[in-house]
C-alpha positions in Angstrom: 4.6 -13.8 14.9 1.9 -16.4 13.8 -1.2 -14.5 15.0 -3.6 -13.1 12.4 -3.3 -9.6 13.8 -0.5 -7.1 14.2 -0.5 -5.2 17.6 -2.0 -1.7 17.7 0.1 1.0 19.2 -1.6 4.4 19.4 1.8 6.1 19.7 2.7 5.0 16.2 0.1 7.4 14.8 2.1 10.6 15.3 2.4 13.5 12.9 5.4 12.2 11.0 3.9 8.7 10.4 0.6 10.2 9.2 2.6 12.3 6.7 4.4 9.3 5.4 1.3 7.2 5.2 -0.7 9.9 3.4 2.3 10.5 1.1 2.1 6.8 0.2 -1.6 7.1 -0.5 -1.1 10.1 -2.8 1.9 8.6 -4.6 0.0 5.4 -5.5 -3.2 7.4 -6.3 -1.3 9.3 -9.0 -0.4 6.0 -10.7 -3.8 4.3 -10.3 -5.7 7.4 -11.6 -4.4 6.4 -15.0 -5.6 2.8 -15.0 -9.0 3.5 -16.4 -8.3 6.9 -18.0 -5.0 6.5 -19.9 -6.3 3.6 -22.1 -9.4 5.6 -22.9 -7.4 8.7 -23.9 -4.9 6.6 -25.9 -7.6 4.9 -28.0 -10.0 7.9 -28.3 -7.7 10.8 -28.7 -4.4 9.2 -30.0 -6.1 6.5 -32.1 -4.0 3.7 -30.5 -5.2 0.1 -31.0 -5.8 -2.4 -28.2 -2.4 -4.1 -28.7 -0.5 -0.8 -28.6 -2.5 0.3 -25.6 -1.8 -3.0 -23.8 2.0 -2.6 -24.4 1.9 1.0 -23.1 0.1 -0.1 -19.9 2.3 -3.1 -19.4 5.5 -1.2 -20.0 5.0 0.4 -16.5 5.6 -3.0 -14.9 8.9 -3.4 -16.7 10.1 0.0 -15.5 9.4 -1.0 -11.8 12.4 -3.2 -11.8 14.9 -0.9 -13.5 16.2 1.1 -10.5 15.9 -1.6 -7.8 19.5 -2.8 -8.0 20.7 0.8 -7.3 18.4 1.6 -4.3 20.9 0.6 -1.6 23.7 2.6 -3.2 21.5 5.7 -3.7 20.3 5.9 -0.2 23.8 5.3 1.1 25.4 7.9 -1.2 22.6 10.5 -0.9 20.0 11.6 1.7 17.3 8.9 1.6 14.4 11.4 1.8 15.9 13.4 -1.1 16.2 10.2 -3.2 12.5 9.6 -2.7 11.7 13.2 -3.4 13.6 13.4 -6.7 12.0 10.1 -7.8 8.6 11.6 -7.2 9.7 14.7 -9.1 10.7 12.3 -11.9 7.1 11.0 -11.9 5.8 14.5 -12.1 8.1 15.1 -15.1 6.8 12.0 -16.9 3.2 13.1 -16.4 4.1 16.7 -17.4 5.6 15.3 -20.7 2.4 13.6 -21.6 0.5 16.8 -20.8 2.9 18.9 -23.0 2.8 16.5 -26.0 -0.9 16.0 -25.8 -2.1 19.6 -25.5 0.7 22.1 -25.8 2.8 20.7 -28.6 1.1 19.0 -31.6 -1.7 17.2 -29.8 -0.3 13.7 -30.6 2.0 11.3 -28.8 4.0 8.7 -30.7 3.7 5.1 -29.7 7.5 4.7 -29.1 7.5 7.8 -26.9 4.6 6.6 -24.8 6.3 3.3 -24.3 9.4 5.1 -23.1 7.4 7.5 -20.9 5.7 4.5 -19.2 8.9 2.7 -18.6 10.6 5.8 -17.0 7.4 6.5 -15.1 7.5 3.0 -13.7 11.2 3.2 -12.8 10.6 6.5 -10.9 7.6 5.1 -9.1 9.5 1.9 -8.2 12.4 3.8 -6.8 10.1 6.2 -4.8 8.1 3.2 -3.4 11.2 1.2 -2.5 12.7 4.1 -0.6 9.5 5.2 1.0 8.3 1.7 2.1 11.7 0.2 3.0 13.3 3.2 4.7 11.3 6.4 5.3 8.2 4.9 6.8 10.0 2.7 9.3 12.4 5.5 10.2 9.5 7.5 11.6 8.7 4.8 14.3 10.3 2.8 17.1 11.9 -0.5 16.2 9.2 -2.6 18.0 6.5 -0.8 15.9 8.0 -1.5 12.5 5.8 -4.4 11.5 2.7 -2.5 12.5 4.0 0.6 10.6 4.6 -1.5 7.4 1.2 -3.2 7.8 -0.7 0.1 8.4 1.1 2.1 5.7 0.4 -0.6 3.1 -3.3 -0.2 3.7 -3.1 3.4 2.6 -1.5 2.2 -0.7 -4.2 -0.5 -1.0 -7.0 2.1 -0.6 -5.6 4.0 -3.5 -6.4 1.0 -5.8 -10.0 2.1 -5.5 -9.7 5.8 -4.8 -7.3 6.4 -7.7 -9.4 4.9 -10.5 -12.5 6.4 -8.8 -11.0 9.9 -8.9 -9.9 9.4 -12.5 -13.4 8.2 -13.6 -15.0 11.2 -11.9 -12.6 13.8 -13.4 -12.2 12.4 -16.9 -15.8 12.9 -18.2 -16.2 16.3 -16.5 -12.9 18.0 -17.3 -11.0 15.7 -19.7 -7.7 13.7 -19.4 -5.6 16.8 -19.1 -7.2 17.5 -15.8 -6.6 13.9 -14.7 -2.9 14.4 -15.5 -2.9 17.7 -13.5 -4.6 15.9 -10.6 -2.0 13.2 -10.6 0.8 15.8 -10.7 -0.9 17.5 -7.8 -1.0 14.3 -5.8 2.7 13.8 -6.4 3.4 17.4 -5.4 1.6 17.0 -2.2 3.5 13.8 -1.5 6.8 15.7 -2.0 5.6 18.4 0.4 4.7 15.8 3.1 8.1 14.2 2.7 9.9 17.5 3.1 7.9 18.2 6.3 9.5 15.2 8.0 13.0 15.5 9.5 15.2 12.5 8.8 18.6 12.7 10.6 21.7 12.3 8.6 23.2 8.8 8.6 26.8 8.2 7.7 27.1 5.8 4.7 28.5 2.3 5.2 31.9 1.5 4.0 32.3 -0.3 0.7 28.8 0.1 -0.5 28.2 -1.8 -3.8 26.8 0.1 -6.7 24.6 -2.8 -7.7 23.0 -5.2 -5.2 19.8 -7.0 -4.3 19.7 -5.2 -0.9 16.4 -3.3 -0.6 15.4 -4.6 -4.0 14.6 -8.3 -4.2 14.5 -11.2 -1.7 15.7 -14.3 -3.6 14.5 -16.8 -1.1 11.0 -15.2 -1.2 10.6 -16.1 -4.9 7.8 -18.6 -4.3 5.8 -16.1 -2.4 6.5 -13.5 -5.1 5.2 -15.8 -7.8 2.1 -16.7 -5.8 1.3 -13.0 -5.2 2.1 -12.2 -8.9 -0.6 -14.7 -10.0 -3.2 -13.1 -7.8 -2.4 -9.5 -8.9 -2.3 -10.6 -12.5 -5.8 -11.8 -12.1 -6.8 -8.5 -10.5 -5.1 -6.6 -13.3 -7.0 -8.5 -16.0 -10.2 -7.5 -14.3 -9.1 -3.9 -14.2 -8.5 -3.9 -18.0 -12.3 -4.1 -18.5 -14.5 -1.1 -18.7 -15.4 -0.6 -15.1 -17.5 2.2 -13.6 -17.5 4.4 -10.5 -19.8 1.9 -8.8 -17.3 -0.9 -9.2 -14.4 1.0 -7.6 -16.7 2.4 -4.9 -17.7 -1.1 -3.9 -14.1 -2.2 -4.0 -13.4 0.4 -1.3 -16.3 -1.0 0.8 -14.6 -4.4 0.4 -11.2 -3.0 1.6 -12.9 -1.5 4.7 -14.7 -4.7 5.4 -11.4 -6.6 5.1 -9.9 -4.5 7.8 -12.8 -5.2 10.2 -12.6 -8.9 9.3 -8.9 -9.1 10.1 -9.6 -7.6 13.6 -12.7 -9.6 14.5 -13.3 -12.6 12.1 -9.8 -13.8 11.5 -8.4 -12.8 14.9 -7.9 -16.4 16.2 -8.4 -18.2 12.9 -5.9 -20.6 11.3 -2.9 -18.8 9.7 -3.8 -19.8 6.1 -7.5 -18.9 6.4 -7.1 -15.3 5.1 -5.5 -16.1 1.8 -7.7 -19.2 1.2 -10.9 -17.2 2.0 -9.7 -14.3 -0.2 -9.1 -16.5 -3.2 -12.4 -18.3 -2.8 -14.2 -15.0 -2.7 -12.2 -13.9 -5.8 -13.2 -17.0 -7.6 -16.8 -16.4 -6.5 -16.8 -12.8 -7.8 -15.3 -13.8 -11.2 -17.9 -16.6 -11.6 -20.7 -14.2 -10.8 -19.4 -11.7 -13.3 -19.2 -14.5 -15.9 -22.6 -16.2 -15.4 -24.9 -13.6 -13.9 -26.3 -10.3 -15.1 -28.5 -9.2 -12.2 -27.9 -5.7 -10.8 -26.8 -7.1 -7.4 -23.7 -8.6 -9.1 -22.5 -5.1 -9.8 -22.4 -4.5 -6.0 -21.4 -7.9 -4.6 -18.6 -8.9 -7.1 -16.4 -5.8 -6.6 -17.0 -5.9 -2.9 -15.7 -9.5 -2.9 -12.7 -8.5 -5.0 -11.9 -5.6 -2.7 -12.2 -7.8 0.3 -10.1 -10.5 -1.2 -7.3 -8.2 -2.3 -7.3 -6.5 1.1 -6.9 -9.6 3.2 -4.6 -11.4 0.7 -2.3 -8.3 0.3 -2.1 -7.7 4.0 -1.3 -11.4 4.8 1.3 -11.7 2.0 3.1 -8.5 3.2 3.4 -10.1 6.7 4.7 -13.3 5.1 7.4 -11.4 3.3 8.4 -9.7 6.5 8.5 -13.0 8.5 10.5 -14.6 5.8 13.2 -11.9 5.8 16.4 -12.4 7.7 18.3 -9.8 9.8 18.4 -6.4 8.1 16.2 -7.6 5.2 13.0 -5.9 6.2 13.4 -3.3 3.6 14.2 -5.9 0.9 11.0 -7.8 1.8 8.9 -4.6 1.4 10.4 -4.0 -2.0 9.8 -7.6 -3.1 6.2 -7.4 -2.0 5.7 -4.1 -3.8 7.2 -5.5 -7.0 4.9 -8.5 -6.9 1.8 -6.4 -6.3 2.5 -3.5 -8.7 4.0 -5.5 -11.6 1.2 -8.1 -11.5 -1.4 -5.3 -11.8 0.5 -3.6 -14.6 1.1 -6.8 -16.6 -2.5 -8.0 -16.0 -3.8 -4.7 -17.4 -1.4 -4.9 -20.3 -2.4 -8.5 -21.1 -6.1 -7.7 -20.9 -5.8 -5.1 -23.7 -3.0 -6.6 -25.8 -3.8 -10.3 -25.7 -7.4 -10.7 -24.7 -8.6 -7.5 -26.5 -10.5 -6.3 -23.4 -13.2 -8.9 -24.2 -15.1 -9.4 -20.9 -15.7 -13.2 -21.3 -12.1 -14.0 -22.3 -10.6 -11.7 -19.7 -12.8 -13.1 -16.9 -12.1 -16.7 -17.8 -8.3 -16.0 -17.9 -8.6 -14.2 -14.5 -10.6 -17.2 -13.1 -7.9 -19.6 -14.3 -5.1 -17.6 -12.8 -6.9 -17.3 -9.4 -7.5 -21.1 -9.4 -3.8 -21.8 -10.1 -2.9 -19.3 -7.3 -5.2 -21.2 -4.9 -3.7 -24.5 -5.7 -0.1 -23.1 -5.6 -0.8 -21.5 -2.2 -1.3 -24.9 -0.6 2.3 -25.6 -1.3 3.5 -22.0 -0.7 2.0 -22.0 2.8 3.6 -25.2 3.8 6.9 -24.0 2.4 6.6 -20.7 4.3 6.0 -22.4 7.6 9.2 -24.3 7.3 11.3 -21.4 6.0 10.2 -18.3 8.0 12.7 -16.5 10.2 10.5 -14.5 12.5 
């Protein structure tokens, strides 16, 4: 499939698919709510330094990879919806632990315990996302609708990159960080309820299932795509380590919505590489505006450009991973894409605090450099992809 668009099937949008898509939105929102609020709480209430805060935020990215090698075994050994459900419950437990230690115990959280909590939180989220994206979502649709299902459901997760921080920034000053944690727990609880409302028929496990494998975890021959995506999301993560306001994330959402319209009408018959190149050019333009201009209009245009860029780049890279996958590797391609997206954001945020000390000029220059490298690398990546795709 070399066209810029995925086909639209109205029959895909039935009750079960809606439940899984919204569950995906709520699950990722519970993580992204903490992007602007957790560092503030750590530094203001827990007296953490910038380096410690950066390590805590980046530890989430390490946790994402911990359970991946066991995903195939777990969904073969146990009911796949229950694996996802218990992973989300594990996320709720991690959030509840911070709530308990921060308010109901002694009011303080040790640095080591916060590191451990973020690693476990990342592991639970990674497992939940791998099962949800690679198995549950596509199980709710017909085989010929699976690419569209993956493409559409990923947009719900992408929306949460603006809706999650936006919610956190609204709740934090009004009700405090404890309410942010309760809101995140509430999102996870609703996600569990939505998963329970969908019936997934029992599947007999395959014979000789290996306990550890790359199946549904990582696509080795997609490593170049993974690195290119990682560079882009590292740049975005660096930007999100800055002190951003409600207006920034609101305009990011406008950028996401504009990207959807552009995919359908502007890039419909465009050259295949145009989306990623256009997105990276807009990302560079946004970063340059934030570095060199101080007019009020920059506060509206720059986040809109960043949202637009992440929207079309993320959507196109997801389809690239799907096209690169071989038979029965669709789920693996989804997990690889998720790892590139989520770990890049987490590591970028961590580097922004720990290495660049959340200094706007330094962070933006680093993000600009990574985006430029990603644009140069993509010229090779696209050529490599065209000669190695399988769909």
